[in-house]
C-alpha positions in Angstrom: 0.0 0.0 0.0 1.3 3.4 -0.9 1.9 5.6 2.2 3.6 8.6 0.5 6.8 8.0 2.4 8.9 6.3 -0.3 11.3 9.2 -0.8 11.8 9.6 2.9 12.4 5.9 3.4 14.9 5.9 0.5 16.8 8.9 1.9 16.9 7.3 5.4 18.3 4.1 3.8 21.0 6.0 1.9 21.9 7.9 5.1 22.2 4.6 7.1 24.3 3.1 4.3 26.7 6.1 4.2 27.0 6.1 8.0 27.8 2.4 8.0 30.4 2.9 5.2 32.1 5.7 7.1 32.2 3.6 10.2 33.5 0.6 8.4 36.2 2.6 6.6 37.3 4.2 9.9 37.5 0.8 11.6 39.5 -0.7 8.7 41.9 2.2 8.7 42.4 2.0 12.4 43.1 -1.7 12.2 45.6 -1.2 9.4 47.3 1.7 11.2 47.6 -0.3 14.4 48.9 -3.3 12.5 51.4 -1.3 10.5 52.8 0.4 13.6 52.9 -2.8 15.8 55.6 -4.2 13.6 58.9 -2.9 14.7 61.0 -1.2 12.1 64.1 -3.3 11.8 67.0 -1.7 9.8 68.9 -4.0 7.5 72.2 -4.6 9.1 74.2 -4.5 5.8 72.8 -1.0 5.0 73.6 0.7 8.3 76.0 3.6 7.9 75.7 3.7 4.1 73.9 7.0 3.9 
């Protein structure tokens, strides 16, 4: 049955999807950043003092 709220429902769906996408992107970036910095930077011994 047509209730006249189709556009409002579509807008709400898009807003929820965008919010979920931003949240997911933020979580993925945080996880990547934490993983990238958890690995210690180990210099290659044969290159020390070269520069």
